[in-house]
N, C-alpha and C positions, 0 to 999 in steps of 0.2 A: 504494500500500500504506500503510495506517495502522498506527500503533503504539498499542496499548492499554496503559494503566497501571492498576494496582490501588492500593489504599491502602498496600500493603506496598512499593510502588516509590517510592523517594525522588525528589524533584524533581531536575531536571538540575543545579541549583546546590547540591545537598546537600553538606554538609561531612562527611567520613568520621568525624570524632570528635564529631559533634553529639549522640550518645547520652549523652555526659558531662553535658550540660546539661538532661536530661529532668526532673530534680526541680524545678528552678526554672522551667523553661519550661512546666511543667504547671500552674502557679498561674494561676487565672482573672485575666485582665487583663494578663498578661505578653505583650508583643508581640515583643520581641527579647531575646536573651541572647548575649553575646559574651565570650570570654576574650581579653584583649589583653596584649601584652608591655609592658614599662615604656616603650618608645619608641613605642607606639601602633600596633603591627602586630597584625593578627588572628591568633590562634592556633587558636581554635575558635569556631564560630558555630552557632546553631540552623539547622535546615533551612529554616525560614520566613524567615530573615534573608538577604536577597540579599547577595552579596559587596560591592557598592557601599555598601549601607546599613551593613554590618558595618565597612567601612573608615572611614566617616564617624563612626560611634559610637566606634570605637577611637581615632581621632585626637582627637576632642573630649574623650574621657575622659582621655587622656594629658595633655592640657592642664589639665583640671580637677584632676587629681591633683597635677600640678606646682604649681599655684596653691595647693591645700590644704596641701601640704608646706611651701611658702614661708610661708604664714600660720602654720603650726605653729611654724616656726623663729622667726618674729617675735613671736608672742603666746603660744605654748604652751611645751611642754617638749621641744622637738626637732622633728625632721621625720617622726616616726612618725604616719602618717595611718591612721585606722581605716576611715572610710567617707566618701563624698561623697553627698549627696542633693540633687537639683535638682527642684523642683516647677515645672512650666510649665502653661499653660492646658490642654493636652491630656493631661497625665499626669505621670509621674515618671521620673527617671533615677537609678538606684542604682549606686554603684561601691564595691567593697570588694576587699581583697587576696585573691589566690589563690595567693600564695607566689612566691618567688624573683623578685620584681619584677612578676609577672603580676597582672592585675586581672580581676575578674568584673564586667561591666557588664550591667545589666538595664533595658530601657525598657518602661514600662507605660502603660496607658490610665488614665483617672480612676476606674474602678470598682474598682481594686485595693486590697487591704488592705496598706498600707505595712509594718506590723509583720510580717505573714505573709511578704511578699517578703523582708524582711531576715532573718527566721528561716530561710527556705528557702535563701537565698544562703549563710548560715553553714553550714547542713547540707551543701549542695552542695560547698562548698570543703573541708570536713572529710572528706566521703565520697570525693571524687576527688583531693584535693590531692596528696599525696605519690605515690601509685601511678600515676594516669593522667596527670597533668600534669607529673609530676616536680618537684613544688613542695611547699612547706610553707606553711600558712596564715598569712600576714603581709602587711602593706601597706607594705613598705619596700624600698628598693633595696639 
């Protein structure tokens, strides 16, 4: 017996709260979107992002945020970090606050418009921040 799926059927690895990331995940060139806790644990991921990939993104982003906050303390005006942007040969990694220590991380390919991604991330955090994630939009612990 075979099981048929339709477009309306989420993949087996679907995250129950992935709908919260639809705004940013719909941007052309976005490959993965993950909401992570301040200690690098996955809170929400898009359906196309496998659990192992989400875990890797979350762990790496927690380290990048910690490094950015350290640099802010050393060379800036405290440890408030607004965003982290990494450009690599295959695309970009964007990380910004999603409230109460949470972060929104987005991995893209090279075709993406970085300004549009940053704008959509801001809108996504403002739209779902307090209600859905139980957070307030800020990138501090």
